[in-house]
C-alpha positions in Angstrom: 98.8 93.9 103.7 96.7 92.2 100.8 98.7 89.5 99.1 97.7 91.1 95.8 99.5 94.2 96.8 102.6 92.3 97.9 102.5 90.5 94.5 102.3 93.8 92.8 105.3 95.3 94.7 107.4 92.1 94.1 106.8 92.5 90.3 107.9 96.1 90.6 110.7 95.7 92.4 112.0 92.9 90.1 111.5 95.0 87.1 113.3 98.0 89.0 116.2 95.6 89.6 116.4 94.4 86.0 116.6 98.1 84.9 119.7 98.5 86.7 121.2 95.2 85.7 121.5 93.7 88.8 121.4 89.8 88.7 119.6 88.0 91.5 120.5 84.3 92.7 118.5 81.5 91.3 116.4 81.1 94.8 114.8 84.4 94.2 113.0 83.0 91.1 111.5 80.1 92.6 107.5 79.8 92.8 105.8 78.7 95.8 105.1 75.4 93.9 108.7 74.8 93.3 109.6 75.6 97.1 107.4 72.7 98.1 109.8 70.4 96.2 113.0 71.9 97.7 114.7 69.6 100.2 117.3 70.3 103.1 119.9 71.5 100.3 118.2 74.8 100.7 118.2 75.0 104.5 120.5 78.0 104.3 117.8 79.9 102.5 115.1 79.0 105.1 117.2 79.2 108.2 118.9 82.6 107.4 115.9 84.2 105.9 117.2 84.8 102.5 114.9 86.1 99.8 112.0 88.5 99.4 110.8 90.6 102.2 107.9 93.3 101.9 107.0 95.2 105.1 104.4 97.9 106.2 105.7 97.8 109.8 102.5 96.6 110.9 100.9 100.1 110.2 98.8 99.2 107.2 100.0 102.3 105.2 102.7 100.8 102.8 102.6 103.5 100.2 103.7 106.0 103.1 105.7 103.7 105.5 107.1 100.6 103.9 110.0 98.9 102.4 110.7 96.2 99.9 113.9 94.1 100.0 115.7 91.1 99.1 118.3 89.2 101.3 121.0 87.6 99.0 123.3 86.2 101.6 123.6 86.0 105.3 125.2 84.1 108.0 123.5 83.2 111.3 124.5 84.2 114.8 122.4 81.6 116.5 124.1 78.8 114.3 127.6 79.7 113.7 128.9 76.3 113.4 126.5 75.4 110.7 126.5 78.9 108.9 129.8 80.5 109.6 129.4 83.5 107.3 130.1 86.8 109.2 128.6 89.1 106.7 125.1 89.6 104.9 124.1 91.5 101.6 120.6 93.0 100.7 119.3 94.9 97.9 116.4 97.4 98.9 113.8 99.2 96.9 112.2 102.5 98.3 109.7 104.4 96.4 109.4 108.2 96.3 106.9 109.2 99.1 107.8 106.1 101.2 109.5 106.3 104.6 111.4 103.5 106.6 111.2 104.1 110.4 113.9 105.4 112.7 115.9 102.3 114.3 119.2 101.2 115.4 120.9 97.8 115.5 122.6 96.5 118.6 124.9 94.0 116.8 125.1 94.9 113.2 127.3 97.4 111.5 126.4 98.2 107.9 127.1 100.3 104.9 123.9 101.5 103.1 124.7 102.2 99.3 122.9 103.8 96.6 123.0 101.5 93.6 120.8 103.8 91.4 117.7 105.9 90.9 116.8 108.9 93.0 118.9 110.4 96.0 118.5 108.6 99.1 118.1 110.6 102.5 119.6 108.9 105.7 118.5 110.8 108.9 121.1 110.2 111.9 121.0 110.5 115.6 123.1 109.1 118.4 121.5 106.9 120.9 121.7 107.8 124.6 122.8 105.2 127.2 119.1 104.3 128.0 118.5 103.9 124.0 116.5 107.2 123.9 117.3 109.4 120.9 119.8 112.0 121.6 118.5 115.1 119.8 121.2 117.2 120.9 124.8 115.9 120.4 126.5 116.1 117.0 126.8 112.8 114.9 130.0 111.5 113.3 129.2 110.2 109.9 131.5 108.4 107.2 130.4 108.6 103.7 132.7 106.9 101.1 135.9 107.4 103.3 134.9 110.9 104.3 134.4 111.4 107.9 132.7 114.6 109.3 130.6 116.0 112.1 126.8 116.7 111.5 124.2 118.1 113.7 121.6 115.7 115.5 118.9 114.8 112.9 120.7 115.8 109.6 119.6 113.9 106.5 122.7 112.9 104.8 122.1 112.9 101.0 123.4 109.8 99.0 123.3 110.2 95.5 123.8 107.1 93.1 127.1 105.5 93.8 127.5 107.0 97.3 127.3 105.1 100.7 127.2 105.7 104.4 128.6 103.6 107.2 126.1 103.1 110.1 127.6 101.9 113.2 125.9 99.9 116.0 123.4 102.0 118.1 123.3 104.8 115.6 119.6 106.0 114.9 118.8 106.2 111.2 115.8 106.3 108.8 115.3 106.2 105.1 113.4 108.6 102.6 113.8 109.7 99.1 114.6 113.2 98.2 111.4 114.6 96.7 111.3 114.8 92.8 114.2 112.4 92.2 112.4 109.2 91.9 112.8 105.6 93.5 116.0 104.3 94.8 117.7 100.9 94.4 119.6 100.4 97.7 122.5 98.0 98.5 123.3 96.9 102.2 126.6 95.3 103.0 126.8 94.3 106.7 127.6 91.9 109.4 125.2 89.1 110.0 121.4 90.2 110.0 118.6 89.0 112.4 115.6 91.1 111.7 113.9 89.2 114.7 116.2 90.5 117.5 118.6 93.1 116.1 116.2 96.1 115.3 115.4 98.8 118.1 112.7 100.9 116.4 111.9 104.4 117.8 109.0 104.6 118.2 108.2 100.9 118.4 106.6 99.4 115.2 106.2 95.8 113.8 108.6 94.2 111.3 106.5 91.6 109.4 103.2 92.3 107.8 99.9 90.6 108.5 98.8 89.2 105.1 95.3 89.2 103.8 95.2 86.2 101.3 93.0 87.7 98.6 95.0 86.0 95.8 97.7 83.3 95.4 101.2 84.4 96.3 103.6 85.2 93.5 106.8 84.7 95.3 106.9 83.5 99.1 108.5 85.7 101.4 111.4 85.0 103.7 109.5 84.0 106.6 107.0 81.8 104.5 109.0 78.8 103.2 107.6 75.3 103.9 109.8 73.2 105.9 111.8 70.7 103.8 110.6 67.0 103.7 
């Protein structure tokens, strides 16, 4: 992705978040220059990859296959003594017409919440023992305390305020119901590790290669300079 495109998407997401009156923590507003001055007091942000994250899954088609998100809090499974939080929280932004690819998590259980905007569609499949997609067996889904059985490949619709619980090894993807507009999505989960806990099907990348055609507006969560 070009840096100019990432900058534009970040500004767009910030505006959408403000529209729905969701206040972000201070580190989300740091400029790249301010990050150069931050010491070890912000190691939790660096080590746990808090902050902004824009991905095109390595496909170069962000407007079709992509996601914008910000991680607000997170523990660290590799450094549990230093970072004992057992939970994480994200805010995600999905435009109408965008798609976030099919995947499951080995370790993380999460709730996906429609915080506002259009209607969110979550397609669900069970995973087979060999981690292939089970296209046949029905899926048990829980939405806001309601448990029901749906056919494999069902798109569960979440209107604003609704949520779905995603268990480990449950394949799921994200899309927006056509005609309803962009969606602000909440994620409340166990600790998150995007480097090791995503099983995409088919395989895709996670973090984009960036073409530096202008200065960054915000640093992404994998770009922070080390503390002095």
